[in-house]
C-alpha positions as CSV (number, residue, x, y, z in Angstrom):
1,X,-6.1,1.6,8.3
2,X,-5.7,4.4,5.8
3,X,-2.8,2.9,3.9
4,X,-2.6,-0.5,2.3
5,X,0.3,-2.8,2.9
6,X,1.6,-2.4,-0.7
7,X,1.9,1.4,-0.2
8,X,3.8,1.0,3.0
9,X,6.1,-1.7,1.4
10,X,6.7,0.5,-1.6
11,X,7.5,3.5,0.6
12,X,10.0,1.5,2.7
13,X,11.6,0.0,-0.4
14,X,12.0,3.5,-1.8
15,X,13.7,4.7,1.3
16,X,15.9,1.6,1.4
17,X,17.0,2.0,-2.2
18,X,17.6,5.7,-1.7
19,X,19.8,5.2,1.3
20,X,21.8,2.4,-0.4
21,X,22.2,4.5,-3.5
22,X,23.5,7.5,-1.5
23,X,26.0,5.3,0.4
24,X,27.2,3.8,-2.8
25,X,27.6,7.2,-4.6
26,X,29.4,8.8,-1.6
27,X,31.7,5.8,-1.4
28,X,32.5,6.0,-5.1
29,X,33.2,9.7,-4.8
30,X,35.5,9.2,-1.8
31,X,37.5,6.4,-3.5
32,X,37.8,8.1,-6.9
33,X,38.5,11.7,-5.8
34,X,41.9,13.2,-6.3
35,X,43.4,14.2,-3.0
36,X,46.1,16.8,-3.5
37,X,46.7,18.9,-0.3
38,X,48.8,21.8,-1.6
39,X,49.3,24.8,0.6
40,X,47.1,27.0,-1.7
41,X,44.2,24.6,-1.6
42,X,44.1,24.3,2.2
43,X,44.0,28.1,2.8
44,X,40.9,29.3,4.5
45,X,40.3,32.1,2.0
46,X,38.2,31.7,-1.1
47,X,40.2,31.1,-4.3
48,X,43.5,31.4,-2.3
49,X,43.2,35.2,-2.0
50,X,44.0,37.0,1.1
51,X,41.1,38.7,2.8
52,X,40.3,42.2,1.5
53,X,38.9,43.5,4.8
54,X,37.9,42.2,8.2
55,X,35.3,39.5,8.2
56,X,33.7,41.1,11.2
57,X,32.3,44.1,9.2
58,X,28.6,44.8,9.5
59,X,26.5,43.9,6.4
60,X,23.0,44.8,5.4
61,X,20.6,42.1,6.2
62,X,17.8,43.4,4.0
63,X,18.9,41.3,1.0
64,X,18.4,38.1,3.0
65,X,14.8,38.8,3.9
66,X,13.6,37.9,0.5
67,X,15.5,34.6,0.5
68,X,14.2,33.7,4.0
69,X,10.6,34.5,3.1
70,X,11.0,32.5,-0.1
71,X,12.3,29.5,1.9
72,X,9.6,29.9,4.5
73,X,6.7,29.9,2.0
74,X,8.3,27.3,-0.3
75,X,8.7,24.8,2.5
76,X,5.2,25.4,3.7
77,X,3.8,24.8,0.3
78,X,5.7,21.5,0.1
79,X,3.4,20.2,2.8
80,X,0.5,20.5,0.4
81,X,2.0,17.9,-2.0
82,X,1.3,14.8,0.2
83,X,-2.2,16.0,0.7
84,X,-2.8,16.2,-3.0
85,X,-1.4,12.7,-3.5
86,X,-3.6,11.2,-0.8
87,X,-6.7,13.2,-1.3
88,X,-8.9,10.2,-1.7
89,X,-8.0,8.9,1.8
90,X,-9.3,12.1,3.6
91,X,-12.8,12.9,4.6
92,X,-14.2,16.3,5.2
93,X,-12.2,17.0,8.4
94,X,-9.0,16.4,6.5
95,X,-10.1,18.7,3.8
96,X,-11.0,21.4,6.3
97,X,-7.6,21.0,8.0
98,X,-5.8,21.6,4.7
99,X,-8.1,24.6,4.0
100,X,-7.1,26.0,7.4
101,X,-3.4,25.5,6.6
102,X,-3.7,27.2,3.2
103,X,-5.7,30.1,4.7
104,X,-3.0,30.6,7.4
105,X,-0.4,30.5,4.7
106,X,-2.3,33.1,2.7
107,X,-2.8,35.3,5.7
108,X,1.0,35.2,6.4
109,X,1.7,35.9,2.7
110,X,-0.7,38.9,2.6
111,X,0.8,40.2,5.9
112,X,4.3,40.2,4.4
113,X,3.1,41.7,1.1
114,X,1.2,44.5,2.8
115,X,4.1,45.2,5.1
116,X,6.3,45.7,2.0
117,X,8.7,42.8,2.7
118,X,8.3,41.4,-0.8
119,X,8.9,44.7,-2.6
120,X,12.4,44.4,-3.9
121,X,12.8,48.1,-4.6
122,X,12.7,48.8,-0.9
123,X,16.0,46.9,-0.6
124,X,17.9,48.4,-3.5
125,X,20.1,51.3,-2.4
């Protein structure tokens, strides 16, 4: 077994404390929140303003490409964190698996970079 019983117990106790804390905080927020349902507050428009134009207008998607790529590479790099914390439990095959993962991540990053997706000046009009 790769993990000792104390590590598993500490993980489950962390999850249990986190869930209990979230439930307590949401309950406190729900009980103490001020509920005032005036007509202006329940309007579907932001800040109570009427809409300026139709919400079905086409918009330029180019600005969201940077955000999507950031989220993609950020989430992928988060997978490296557990490996760094448990590096002493892995043998050479685990090390090679992470090297393959990092190399695939770098290949994708280089592809997007060479394609010009990361160049912000391409999106400024």
